[in-house]
DRENVOSE-529061 format. One record per residue (C-alpha): residue number from 0; residue in one letter; chain; x, y, z. Coordinates in steps of 0.02 Angstrom, whole numbers. Last residue first. Layout:
NUM; A; A; X; Y; Z
...
END
This chain:
694; X; A; 560; -1343; 1255
693; X; A; 499; -1183; 1245
692; X; A; 387; -1126; 1094
691; X; A; 234; -1245; 1111
690; X; A; 242; -1183; 1304
689; X; A; 160; -1035; 1215
688; X; A; 239; -876; 1201
687; X; A; 116; -745; 1114
686; X; A; 221; -594; 1014
685; X; A; 251; -437; 1073
684; X; A; 160; -266; 1029
683; X; A; 289; -185; 881
682; X; A; 182; -299; 715
681; X; A; 46; -157; 795
680; X; A; 115; -12; 762
679; X; A; 92; -35; 568
678; X; A; -96; -19; 589
677; X; A; -71; 196; 618
676; X; A; -258; 204; 591
675; X; A; -220; 365; 488
674; X; A; -307; 497; 528
673; X; A; -164; 615; 587
672; X; A; -108; 628; 436
671; X; A; -246; 714; 373
670; X; A; -207; 838; 521
669; X; A; -26; 859; 464
668; X; A; -77; 900; 300
667; X; A; -201; 1021; 317
666; X; A; -98; 1179; 289
665; X; A; -80; 1138; 121
664; X; A; -192; 998; 60
663; X; A; -128; 1038; -147
662; X; A; -211; 1173; -217
661; X; A; -251; 1058; -380
660; X; A; -229; 1153; -534
659; X; A; -60; 1171; -609
658; X; A; -92; 1292; -758
657; X; A; -110; 1220; -938
656; X; A; -217; 1375; -1002
655; X; A; -421; 1383; -1052
654; X; A; -521; 1278; -959
653; X; A; -435; 1329; -748
652; X; A; -497; 1482; -725
651; X; A; -693; 1437; -793
650; X; A; -657; 1253; -703
649; X; A; -615; 1332; -529
648; X; A; -428; 1300; -469
647; X; A; -456; 1168; -349
646; X; A; -452; 1122; -159
645; X; A; -400; 953; -97
644; X; A; -513; 899; 44
643; X; A; -490; 847; 221
642; X; A; -552; 660; 232
641; X; A; -687; 679; 386
640; X; A; -675; 649; 555
639; X; A; -804; 491; 603
638; X; A; -687; 396; 656
637; X; A; -626; 511; 783
636; X; A; -754; 567; 881
635; X; A; -643; 618; 1000
634; X; A; -457; 588; 996
633; X; A; -388; 492; 1135
632; X; A; -182; 457; 1138
631; X; A; -82; 354; 1009
630; X; A; 45; 284; 1127
629; X; A; 155; 140; 1059
628; X; A; 310; 286; 1040
627; X; A; 396; 208; 883
626; X; A; 563; 163; 919
625; X; A; 689; 267; 837
624; X; A; 750; 251; 663
623; X; A; 894; 348; 587
622; X; A; 828; 411; 437
621; X; A; 886; 371; 223
620; X; A; 894; 184; 246
619; X; A; 947; 105; 72
618; X; A; 874; -41; 32
617; X; A; 969; -95; -173
616; X; A; 986; -267; -105
615; X; A; 1050; -353; -277
614; X; A; 1211; -444; -176
613; X; A; 1341; -383; -327
612; X; A; 1397; -501; -470
611; X; A; 1337; -400; -597
610; X; A; 1188; -525; -621
609; X; A; 1142; -471; -451
608; X; A; 1137; -299; -482
607; X; A; 1059; -321; -643
606; X; A; 901; -421; -505
605; X; A; 917; -267; -419
604; X; A; 880; -163; -541
603; X; A; 752; -244; -618
602; X; A; 663; -251; -444
601; X; A; 677; -83; -440
600; X; A; 640; -18; -604
599; X; A; 436; -124; -586
598; X; A; 400; -43; -443
597; X; A; 452; 139; -514
596; X; A; 336; 58; -678
595; X; A; 205; 42; -560
594; X; A; 198; 196; -454
593; X; A; 213; 279; -641
592; X; A; 29; 191; -688
591; X; A; 31; 58; -824
590; X; A; 38; 65; -1019
589; X; A; 96; -130; -1077
588; X; A; 192; -229; -955
587; X; A; 359; -261; -1032
586; X; A; 396; -75; -1120
585; X; A; 290; 5; -1002
584; X; A; 416; -45; -851
583; X; A; 563; -157; -869
582; X; A; 690; -224; -1009
581; X; A; 860; -312; -955
580; X; A; 990; -350; -1099
579; X; A; 1114; -467; -1015
578; X; A; 1072; -624; -1106
577; X; A; 961; -603; -1250
576; X; A; 782; -668; -1243
575; X; A; 756; -540; -1118
574; X; A; 793; -527; -944
573; X; A; 661; -459; -803
572; X; A; 646; -636; -707
571; X; A; 531; -758; -665
570; X; A; 481; -814; -812
569; X; A; 597; -749; -981
568; X; A; 549; -578; -1040
567; X; A; 456; -527; -1186
566; X; A; 500; -341; -1245
565; X; A; 325; -274; -1296
564; X; A; 311; -259; -1494
563; X; A; 109; -265; -1436
562; X; A; 102; -450; -1385
561; X; A; 290; -517; -1354
560; X; A; 464; -478; -1461
559; X; A; 617; -563; -1446
558; X; A; 768; -487; -1424
557; X; A; 919; -379; -1542
556; X; A; 802; -246; -1593
555; X; A; 785; -309; -1775
554; X; A; 596; -355; -1733
553; X; A; 559; -161; -1685
552; X; A; 517; -89; -1524
551; X; A; 395; 82; -1543
550; X; A; 298; 1; -1393
549; X; A; 114; 24; -1382
548; X; A; -6; 120; -1317
547; X; A; -217; 93; -1312
546; X; A; -371; 162; -1336
545; X; A; -354; 343; -1318
544; X; A; -416; 362; -1529
543; X; A; -410; 539; -1549
542; X; A; -576; 602; -1690
541; X; A; -570; 768; -1752
540; X; A; -679; 852; -1861
539; X; A; -848; 807; -1795
538; X; A; -1023; 792; -1831
537; X; A; -1093; 646; -1700
536; X; A; -1147; 522; -1832
535; X; A; -1311; 407; -1740
534; X; A; -1350; 215; -1731
533; X; A; -1463; 157; -1612
532; X; A; -1579; 63; -1733
531; X; A; -1580; -87; -1626
530; X; A; -1472; -53; -1462
529; X; A; -1329; -166; -1508
528; X; A; -1269; -314; -1411
527; X; A; -1048; -319; -1402
526; X; A; -993; -499; -1378
525; X; A; -816; -542; -1325
524; X; A; -757; -721; -1382
523; X; A; -711; -842; -1247
522; X; A; -795; -965; -1365
521; X; A; -906; -1006; -1268
520; X; A; -961; -819; -1274
519; X; A; -930; -663; -1160
518; X; A; -1038; -534; -1122
517; X; A; -1077; -384; -1164
516; X; A; -1269; -255; -1139
515; X; A; -1379; -159; -1259
514; X; A; -1246; -36; -1304
513; X; A; -1260; 121; -1401
512; X; A; -1207; 143; -1570
511; X; A; -1080; 276; -1636
510; X; A; -1003; 344; -1822
509; X; A; -905; 482; -1798
508; X; A; -892; 617; -1886
507; X; A; -834; 718; -2025
506; X; A; -657; 687; -2047
505; X; A; -578; 696; -2207
504; X; A; -570; 662; -2388
503; X; A; -713; 540; -2375
502; X; A; -799; 560; -2203
501; X; A; -882; 466; -2055
500; X; A; -759; 380; -1934
499; X; A; -823; 197; -1891
498; X; A; -945; 101; -1778
497; X; A; -885; 141; -1613
496; X; A; -975; 61; -1497
495; X; A; -1061; 156; -1340
494; X; A; -1119; 152; -1156
493; X; A; -1069; 312; -1139
492; X; A; -1044; 486; -1225
491; X; A; -990; 611; -1111
490; X; A; -1006; 785; -1147
489; X; A; -828; 868; -1099
488; X; A; -883; 1077; -1027
487; X; A; -753; 1079; -906
486; X; A; -854; 1058; -746
485; X; A; -867; 864; -833
484; X; A; -697; 829; -872
483; X; A; -706; 900; -694
482; X; A; -794; 780; -610
481; X; A; -729; 628; -721
480; X; A; -547; 663; -673
479; X; A; -583; 656; -477
478; X; A; -645; 522; -515
477; X; A; -525; 420; -559
476; X; A; -525; 361; -773
475; X; A; -582; 175; -751
474; X; A; -728; 154; -816
473; X; A; -897; 73; -738
472; X; A; -995; 215; -686
471; X; A; -994; 292; -839
470; X; A; -1047; 152; -930
469; X; A; -943; 41; -1036
468; X; A; -909; 87; -1223
467; X; A; -829; 243; -1221
466; X; A; -850; 407; -1280
465; X; A; -782; 586; -1234
464; X; A; -837; 710; -1320
463; X; A; -769; 901; -1332
462; X; A; -856; 1038; -1401
461; X; A; -760; 1222; -1459
460; X; A; -589; 1152; -1443
459; X; A; -489; 1288; -1379
458; X; A; -316; 1200; -1337
457; X; A; -385; 1183; -1157
456; X; A; -530; 1094; -1220
455; X; A; -409; 995; -1312
454; X; A; -305; 970; -1152
453; X; A; -449; 884; -1052
452; X; A; -510; 768; -1170
451; X; A; -341; 710; -1220
450; X; A; -297; 689; -1027
449; X; A; -472; 597; -1021
448; X; A; -430; 480; -1119
447; X; A; -247; 448; -1050
446; X; A; -345; 415; -887
445; X; A; -464; 264; -943
444; X; A; -616; 282; -1069
443; X; A; -579; 283; -1232
442; X; A; -637; 373; -1391
441; X; A; -596; 566; -1395
440; X; A; -708; 658; -1491
439; X; A; -643; 840; -1561
438; X; A; -774; 1005; -1638
437; X; A; -656; 1119; -1676
436; X; A; -498; 1038; -1784
435; X; A; -343; 971; -1697
434; X; A; -198; 929; -1778
433; X; A; -74; 949; -1642
432; X; A; 17; 1113; -1664
431; X; A; 195; 1106; -1573
430; X; A; 177; 1173; -1347
429; X; A; 267; 1046; -1335
428; X; A; 184; 959; -1196
427; X; A; 0; 995; -1347
426; X; A; 115; 906; -1488
425; X; A; 167; 744; -1334
424; X; A; -16; 744; -1293
423; X; A; -88; 728; -1480
422; X; A; 76; 604; -1531
421; X; A; 30; 483; -1375
420; X; A; -148; 522; -1405
419; X; A; -193; 464; -1576
418; X; A; -238; 568; -1701
417; X; A; -363; 530; -1865
416; X; A; -408; 715; -1924
415; X; A; -351; 679; -2103
414; X; A; -431; 501; -2137
413; X; A; -327; 358; -2060
412; X; A; -462; 257; -1954
411; X; A; -596; 300; -2073
410; X; A; -670; 126; -2066
409; X; A; -636; 20; -1904
408; X; A; -452; -77; -1856
407; X; A; -451; 42; -1671
406; X; A; -284; 138; -1684
405; X; A; -157; 123; -1555
404; X; A; -61; 278; -1487
403; X; A; 146; 228; -1499
402; X; A; 240; 271; -1362
401; X; A; 252; 156; -1244
400; X; A; 384; 140; -1134
399; X; A; 589; 130; -1178
398; X; A; 643; 38; -1012
397; X; A; 763; -67; -1103
396; X; A; 894; -90; -954
395; X; A; 1099; -150; -1036
394; X; A; 1226; -239; -937
393; X; A; 1421; -283; -947
392; X; A; 1410; -122; -1066
391; X; A; 1474; -104; -1275
390; X; A; 1451; -286; -1330
389; X; A; 1282; -233; -1261
388; X; A; 1231; -69; -1397
387; X; A; 1260; -181; -1526
386; X; A; 1115; -316; -1469
385; X; A; 994; -164; -1401
384; X; A; 1008; -121; -1592
383; X; A; 880; 39; -1614
382; X; A; 953; 140; -1499
381; X; A; 907; 335; -1507
380; X; A; 1003; 477; -1429
379; X; A; 911; 668; -1401
378; X; A; 1008; 677; -1230
377; X; A; 1131; 559; -1170
376; X; A; 1145; 586; -946
375; X; A; 1277; 500; -852
374; X; A; 1202; 439; -690
373; X; A; 1321; 546; -561
372; X; A; 1246; 551; -406
371; X; A; 1151; 741; -481
370; X; A; 1145; 671; -602
369; X; A; 1021; 552; -567
368; X; A; 940; 683; -464
367; X; A; 886; 787; -618
366; X; A; 742; 682; -643
365; X; A; 648; 767; -478
364; X; A; 678; 922; -538
363; X; A; 626; 909; -715
362; X; A; 475; 824; -656
361; X; A; 487; 959; -546
360; X; A; 480; 1098; -672
359; X; A; 361; 1035; -769
358; X; A; 214; 1044; -673
357; X; A; 96; 877; -663
356; X; A; -103; 906; -674
355; X; A; -107; 1054; -771
354; X; A; 72; 1032; -867
353; X; A; -37; 859; -954
352; X; A; 16; 668; -932
351; X; A; 107; 635; -1091
350; X; A; 265; 731; -1138
349; X; A; 378; 753; -966
348; X; A; 275; 618; -837
347; X; A; 284; 518; -991
346; X; A; 463; 524; -1022
345; X; A; 549; 612; -891
344; X; A; 696; 664; -955
343; X; A; 693; 812; -1084
342; X; A; 759; 821; -1272
341; X; A; 692; 649; -1342
340; X; A; 752; 514; -1363
339; X; A; 851; 477; -1187
338; X; A; 1015; 378; -1138
337; X; A; 1051; 333; -972
336; X; A; 1255; 290; -957
335; X; A; 1286; 204; -781
334; X; A; 1442; 175; -707
333; X; A; 1405; 16; -549
332; X; A; 1436; 68; -382
331; X; A; 1254; -14; -322
330; X; A; 1215; 164; -317
329; X; A; 1229; 212; -472
328; X; A; 1120; 41; -544
327; X; A; 988; 123; -386
326; X; A; 969; 277; -512
325; X; A; 984; 219; -658
324; X; A; 818; 102; -634
323; X; A; 734; 204; -562
322; X; A; 757; 356; -683
321; X; A; 728; 190; -811
320; X; A; 565; 164; -768
319; X; A; 523; 353; -735
318; X; A; 545; 407; -895
317; X; A; 713; 417; -973
316; X; A; 738; 304; -1090
315; X; A; 901; 153; -1150
314; X; A; 982; 130; -981
313; X; A; 1171; 87; -1009
312; X; A; 1268; -35; -859
311; X; A; 1457; -26; -836
310; X; A; 1540; -126; -705
309; X; A; 1698; -83; -602
308; X; A; 1604; -90; -458
307; X; A; 1657; 83; -403
306; X; A; 1617; 65; -181
305; X; A; 1437; 86; -142
304; X; A; 1310; 239; -130
303; X; A; 1200; 254; -27
302; X; A; 1099; 406; 25
301; X; A; 1134; 481; 206
300; X; A; 1184; 653; 154
299; X; A; 1039; 679; 11
298; X; A; 912; 632; 182
297; X; A; 930; 817; 201
296; X; A; 832; 852; 21
295; X; A; 724; 991; 126
294; X; A; 560; 930; 105
293; X; A; 431; 1037; 110
292; X; A; 332; 1008; -65
291; X; A; 400; 805; -49
290; X; A; 314; 824; 138
289; X; A; 148; 880; 42
288; X; A; 129; 761; -94
287; X; A; 161; 627; 22
286; X; A; 1; 703; 108
285; X; A; -70; 728; -57
284; X; A; -78; 533; -109
283; X; A; -100; 453; 64
282; X; A; -303; 557; 62
281; X; A; -360; 438; 222
280; X; A; -489; 333; 167
279; X; A; -659; 393; 224
278; X; A; -804; 356; 316
277; X; A; -754; 187; 455
276; X; A; -739; 47; 332
275; X; A; -636; 178; 214
274; X; A; -487; 194; 346
273; X; A; -447; 38; 325
272; X; A; -358; 99; 175
271; X; A; -365; -29; 6
270; X; A; -425; 105; -132
269; X; A; -300; 227; -7
268; X; A; -132; 126; -55
267; X; A; -200; 98; -252
266; X; A; -149; 293; -265
265; X; A; -134; 283; -459
264; X; A; 1; 414; -428
263; X; A; -4; 575; -493
262; X; A; 11; 716; -388
261; X; A; 106; 655; -235
260; X; A; 197; 540; -359
259; X; A; 283; 683; -465
258; X; A; 346; 766; -294
257; X; A; 354; 566; -216
256; X; A; 489; 556; -372
255; X; A; 637; 437; -330
254; X; A; 518; 309; -224
253; X; A; 549; 174; -102
252; X; A; 706; 229; 19
251; X; A; 623; 420; -38
250; X; A; 456; 411; 76
249; X; A; 543; 389; 220
248; X; A; 667; 532; 193
247; X; A; 526; 656; 129
246; X; A; 432; 581; 313
245; X; A; 596; 628; 404
244; X; A; 591; 803; 332
243; X; A; 418; 835; 347
242; X; A; 391; 806; 552
241; X; A; 246; 907; 559
240; X; A; 183; 798; 675
239; X; A; 82; 718; 588
238; X; A; 206; 719; 438
237; X; A; 304; 603; 542
236; X; A; 163; 473; 558
235; X; A; 125; 489; 382
234; X; A; 302; 406; 355
233; X; A; 263; 260; 450
232; X; A; 111; 239; 401
231; X; A; 159; 233; 209
230; X; A; 288; 105; 235
229; X; A; 336; 118; 32
228; X; A; 290; -49; -36
227; X; A; 324; 18; -224
226; X; A; 180; -102; -281
225; X; A; 82; -2; -142
224; X; A; -72; -105; -101
223; X; A; 27; -196; 12
222; X; A; 83; -32; 113
221; X; A; -86; 28; 87
220; X; A; -160; -166; 158
219; X; A; -60; -182; 321
218; X; A; -175; -274; 413
217; X; A; -207; -383; 272
216; X; A; -9; -370; 220
215; X; A; 53; -423; 363
214; X; A; -61; -556; 416
213; X; A; -41; -664; 252
212; X; A; 100; -780; 312
211; X; A; 4; -808; 492
210; X; A; -142; -860; 415
209; X; A; -306; -709; 411
208; X; A; -474; -674; 424
207; X; A; -540; -517; 424
206; X; A; -667; -452; 555
205; X; A; -510; -423; 668
204; X; A; -515; -528; 850
203; X; A; -588; -495; 1017
202; X; A; -667; -638; 1103
201; X; A; -567; -748; 1018
200; X; A; -447; -793; 1146
199; X; A; -273; -732; 1180
198; X; A; -327; -563; 1158
197; X; A; -169; -472; 1134
196; X; A; -171; -419; 958
195; X; A; -364; -387; 927
194; X; A; -348; -243; 1077
193; X; A; -179; -179; 1002
192; X; A; -315; -175; 838
191; X; A; -254; 15; 793
190; X; A; -431; 47; 800
189; X; A; -425; 223; 882
188; X; A; -597; 204; 966
187; X; A; -685; 331; 1012
186; X; A; -844; 266; 1088
185; X; A; -968; 298; 939
184; X; A; -837; 230; 804
183; X; A; -826; 82; 944
182; X; A; -1024; 59; 986
181; X; A; -1091; 107; 1131
180; X; A; -1115; -8; 1267
179; X; A; -1160; 109; 1396
178; X; A; -943; 152; 1413
177; X; A; -883; 15; 1299
176; X; A; -863; -160; 1317
175; X; A; -737; -304; 1444
174; X; A; -855; -413; 1552
173; X; A; -916; -449; 1725
172; X; A; -1101; -563; 1767
171; X; A; -1191; -537; 1904
170; X; A; -1303; -391; 1836
169; X; A; -1214; -356; 1686
168; X; A; -1058; -279; 1721
167; X; A; -931; -183; 1649
166; X; A; -751; -185; 1641
165; X; A; -692; -33; 1518
164; X; A; -624; -14; 1337
163; X; A; -620; 161; 1264
162; X; A; -474; 212; 1362
161; X; A; -328; 295; 1212
160; X; A; -183; 275; 1297
159; X; A; -116; 133; 1188
158; X; A; -6; 57; 1291
157; X; A; -96; 84; 1466
156; X; A; -278; 113; 1413
155; X; A; -318; -4; 1247
154; X; A; -185; -114; 1297
153; X; A; -250; -139; 1486
152; X; A; -405; -142; 1442
151; X; A; -360; -265; 1285
150; X; A; -253; -378; 1430
149; X; A; -376; -394; 1541
148; X; A; -417; -582; 1568
147; X; A; -574; -577; 1589
146; X; A; -599; -737; 1496
145; X; A; -691; -670; 1367
144; X; A; -791; -804; 1266
143; X; A; -959; -755; 1269
142; X; A; -854; -566; 1236
141; X; A; -890; -595; 1021
140; X; A; -799; -434; 992
139; X; A; -763; -378; 805
138; X; A; -657; -254; 755
137; X; A; -624; -174; 578
136; X; A; -819; -93; 645
135; X; A; -929; -159; 748
134; X; A; -1065; -252; 715
133; X; A; -1046; -405; 830
132; X; A; -1097; -316; 969
131; X; A; -1169; -454; 1096
130; X; A; -1207; -405; 1277
129; X; A; -1146; -535; 1424
128; X; A; -1274; -683; 1508
127; X; A; -1115; -815; 1512
126; X; A; -1189; -984; 1483
125; X; A; -1122; -1070; 1634
124; X; A; -1034; -1255; 1658
123; X; A; -1045; -1335; 1815
122; X; A; -858; -1361; 1855
121; X; A; -788; -1539; 1900
120; X; A; -796; -1586; 1670
119; X; A; -706; -1425; 1650
118; X; A; -550; -1485; 1574
117; X; A; -380; -1485; 1594
116; X; A; -222; -1548; 1505
115; X; A; -100; -1447; 1573
114; X; A; -15; -1418; 1414
113; X; A; -169; -1451; 1297
112; X; A; -294; -1320; 1387
111; X; A; -148; -1186; 1387
110; X; A; -138; -1201; 1192
109; X; A; -341; -1187; 1188
108; X; A; -318; -1053; 1271
107; X; A; -187; -966; 1159
106; X; A; -278; -966; 1035
105; X; A; -198; -1005; 865
104; X; A; -277; -1162; 804
103; X; A; -483; -1115; 819
102; X; A; -465; -926; 822
101; X; A; -614; -902; 686
100; X; A; -692; -1008; 858
99; X; A; -826; -1159; 764
98; X; A; -692; -1267; 806
97; X; A; -659; -1219; 978
96; X; A; -852; -1296; 1055
95; X; A; -848; -1280; 1265
94; X; A; -896; -1108; 1261
93; X; A; -811; -1017; 1408
92; X; A; -879; -992; 1532
91; X; A; -831; -1186; 1653
90; X; A; -684; -1157; 1564
89; X; A; -597; -1009; 1678
88; X; A; -639; -1109; 1842
87; X; A; -580; -1288; 1761
86; X; A; -388; -1176; 1732
85; X; A; -392; -1093; 1905
84; X; A; -430; -1295; 1980
83; X; A; -265; -1356; 1860
82; X; A; -163; -1207; 1897
81; X; A; -171; -1242; 2102
80; X; A; -164; -1452; 2092
79; X; A; 1; -1421; 1989
78; X; A; 48; -1294; 2115
77; X; A; 19; -1388; 2228
76; X; A; 113; -1554; 2179
75; X; A; 259; -1481; 2112
74; X; A; 313; -1372; 1963
73; X; A; 390; -1202; 1952
72; X; A; 508; -1194; 2070
71; X; A; 625; -1032; 2106
70; X; A; 766; -996; 2245
69; X; A; 818; -840; 2234
68; X; A; 998; -787; 2273
67; X; A; 969; -593; 2208
66; X; A; 782; -544; 2199
65; X; A; 659; -560; 2059
64; X; A; 507; -492; 2075
63; X; A; 353; -567; 2101
62; X; A; 196; -504; 2046
61; X; A; 221; -616; 1860
60; X; A; 264; -762; 1935
59; X; A; 88; -780; 2040
58; X; A; 120; -870; 2219
57; X; A; 108; -1024; 2285
56; X; A; 98; -1059; 2467
55; X; A; 218; -1179; 2575
54; X; A; 338; -1080; 2542
53; X; A; 518; -1211; 2544
52; X; A; 627; -1106; 2409
51; X; A; 478; -992; 2319
50; X; A; 351; -1084; 2230
49; X; A; 263; -1059; 2082
48; X; A; 118; -1009; 2018
47; X; A; 91; -917; 1851
46; X; A; -99; -996; 1829
45; X; A; -191; -882; 1921
44; X; A; -282; -787; 1792
43; X; A; -287; -632; 1866
42; X; A; -135; -553; 1907
41; X; A; -125; -426; 1851
40; X; A; 43; -344; 1783
39; X; A; 70; -182; 1673
38; X; A; 60; -219; 1487
37; X; A; 197; -272; 1344
36; X; A; 273; -434; 1403
35; X; A; 97; -499; 1426
34; X; A; 21; -577; 1580
33; X; A; -178; -614; 1603
32; X; A; -146; -812; 1534
31; X; A; 11; -883; 1586
30; X; A; 108; -1063; 1605
29; X; A; 274; -1076; 1663
28; X; A; 406; -1117; 1528
27; X; A; 595; -1112; 1540
26; X; A; 684; -1030; 1404
25; X; A; 793; -902; 1485
24; X; A; 663; -740; 1449
23; X; A; 521; -842; 1502
22; X; A; 599; -885; 1674
21; X; A; 655; -714; 1705
20; X; A; 480; -651; 1645
19; X; A; 402; -744; 1758
18; X; A; 502; -699; 1917
17; X; A; 475; -525; 1870
16; X; A; 632; -424; 1798
15; X; A; 667; -271; 1935
14; X; A; 862; -275; 1903
13; X; A; 922; -356; 1746
12; X; A; 917; -560; 1740
11; X; A; 1058; -675; 1770
10; X; A; 996; -889; 1775
9; X; A; 1065; -1050; 1875
8; X; A; 935; -1191; 1817
7; X; A; 900; -1302; 1965
6; X; A; 707; -1278; 1914
5; X; A; 723; -1076; 1939
4; X; A; 904; -1014; 2016
3; X; A; 944; -837; 2026
2; X; A; 1075; -689; 1978
1; X; A; 1014; -513; 1965
0; X; A; 1109; -389; 1871
END
């Protein structure tokens, strides 16, 4: 350690530390602009001047290495005069109007002006004549505001080792830009955001605006969009390096079923991926699948298991929500019984989502983890009165899902040949008779409707229609589902009303009308206007309602129910009206996605743990973390690297069986992970240290 004195304060710092860093690290503020602790020094701003001993000439403290016994003075008339001159020279070429700058209130230069009480009135103001480029994607360059501190260039070249930013010259004017002033997309930019993060002014900034509390969610939208907030950039980084065990460990810290989710996740993360603003989003779900498929399970050795709490919990329902709640409550040290009404675990993953999308051996394998860690699984067990059950447990979690299909209130809705989606898909999954005929129409537009239609094709229907009220371009189902259903021969009847089921003794057809427009009237009621004389009867012998699902809970269940027999929970809580009885997943929210059920169950497990006297901290670290390497390197044509496509079994080969149809990314997983912008690395960059942080 080196001992020195700064402004009569004796401090100790590591050998090789600059005087500027020595002061800042010990609560002594020295103004600075070009200096940044993560970047090599440039010493161009001349604001960090200090005097050494009785030195007659102030020198930049950023380039002055601390030495034993050194005596430093940070303020004097000479220092203040030279700093003020340096600031005035900077301001002479900087726009005087701050309130119009998007970085107003967060600008380091603005804070320095306040600290030094500086103005540009003594200098001749000039307007920079530099090229402006406001058409870049994700990152805005407005170099009129540049003060040539060089932080962005050093961040790009030295920190990230990408090297696309450089000093250019236009006549007598120097400015920061790219080679030949190309767009960042055409300059091999990695769009990591390091330049915007270190820029002290509004010269280089993010296209999107945010405040301090919004910043992480805005700049890491994939993590924010994931209901479970999985650390997506981190596991993509491991996958890029081919470290699939490490990637799987990061995923398992938040998700108990990554291989299932790697096939059926609603991938909200991809909808938010910032790479989509360059060309196409990263195929995050498919990379997750690759990591999960190659996982050796090494993370299990680091799995959390707290000592026995003496508390006993019953989780009712063995779907994704129930399994998740049971796993995390067991890890918190509670004894857990998991009761499932059917013969196998998995819920809709087992009995709803068709096996061509989600092979059952994968569901069985990942569901078995609950019993592996000590959850007491009891199959073929039905619960009707949860209040009575609660008498034997310290807490009960209801996660029974939505396994009852909904019939629209139209004529003929109970004729023989009318089926509901839940019964149809469950019977198809179990290999039982479905009651389906040869000409089928499915009513609905979500993924469940497509599951029904495509399952009907595989079960031998000669003709399958899918009718929906919205235009095909506006329905909620995945684009992938729509395209594959078309390839398999499903006929779409979009923008249609469902008037009635035709027939007397059995289904003989479905009566539909074309929709001219829909709107909401002044009373909030949805109004559907039909195209005059457009009603038609489609000849079918089977109608499958896929227009919604509801809970099977009854009034005598022991707590208050909400809409569609859902479990009503207290505001801001997952506890029902009955003390100690909690509910989560689809039984509370209505039918959602697997990932949303997992996220809700994680929150519920945390709440139940606190109810039982724990701290509610269900987090676990399944991987020994190392510091992220800041360098990401230069990749030619990075912004235009195409998304790796998943290969599917051909339509003719797949449509007569329930074998898996997706071949995944296979060997392309690492390359696809490499398309990630690694937005999280930005949060490793040291924050600015303005004078307002110091006394």
